[in-house]
N, C-alpha and C positions, 0 to 999 in steps of 0.2 A: 198764130204765127205761120202755120202751114198755109192758110189762105193768103197771107201777105207774101210769103215766099213764092207761091204759085203765081200770084198776080205780077210780082216783080219779074219773074222769069219770062212770063208771056208778054208783058207790056213795056218792060224796061223802066217801070215807075213804081213808086210806093203809092198805095191807094187808100182812100177813105174806107170806113166801114161798109158803106153802101157799095162802093166799087169792088171790094174784095168779097162781098157776100157774107159779111159777119153780122150776126144778130146776138146782142148781149142778153143775159138773163133778165127776166122781169118784163114790165110793160113798157112799150115804146112810147116815149114822150115826144121826141123829135128824131131826125135821121141819125143823130149822134148822141142821144141820151135815152137811157132806159132806167127803170127804177123798180126795185123789189121792196119788200117790207124792211129789209136790212141794209141794202146797198143802193147807191146811185152809180150808174156806169156811164162814163162819157168818153167820147173820142175827140181828140183835138185837131185832127186834120180836116181842113175844109176843101181841099182839092188834091188831085194826084200830083206827085212830085217826081220829076225826072231823076233817074239814077245818074250819078256823075262819077267819072274816073278819079277825080281828086276833089278835095274840099267838100265832101259830103257833109251835110248838116243834119244833126239829129232832129227828128220830129218829136219834140217832147210832148208829153201828155197824149200820145197816140192812143193809149188805153188807160183809163183811170177808174178805180172803184173807190168810192167814198162811203165809209160807215155812217149810217143814219142814226145810229145809237151806239152807246158804249158796249163793247163785247169783251167780257171779262176784264183784263187789264188794258185792253186796247181802247183808247178814248174815242168818243164820238167825233166825227169828221176826220178820223185817221184815213189815210189814203194808201193804196197800192197802185203804182203806176208803171207803165212800160214806155220807154222811149225807143224809137225805131230810127236806124240810120241806114240809108240805102246808097250803096256804091256799086259800080259796075263789077266789083270783085265779090259782092254779096251783101246780104241784108243782115244787120246785127241788131240785137235787142239788149236793152239794159233795164233791169228792174229796180224799183226803189220803194221802200217803205217810209212812210212819214214818221213812224214810231216803231222802235225795236220791240215794244210790248205787243205788237201785232204778229210777230213772226210765228209764235206757237199756233195761231189760228190757221195759217196757210204755209206749212213747212216746205212744200214743194215749190212755192212761188220764188223762193230764194235761188232755185236752180234754173230759172228762166234766164236766158240771155247770156251775154258774154262779159258782164261787168267784172272788172278787176277786183280782186280781194282787197278788203280794207287793210291798211297798214297801221 
């Protein structure tokens, strides 16, 4: 997020992993996919996106980690993802778990971003 924030401040755009200088854990498969023995990491942005004053659109799947195996109660293929929204007023992040059973594995992940509390 710090890399994305810095890139946005300097270029007035949201950037892909390559543009912001991010390297995910594991072995590089493509520019936007890395894999370890436990997770596959992917980035869903294919190009830079201009920041807009109004009507900013979230870049869903800007960062996704997918479990390659079951991890305790967390099922195989469960995902952790971050959507990024870039506006001229700032960049916001929203985290999502595909399964609440995965929360104990990454307790700090829930604190990433500005997602509103569930009602």
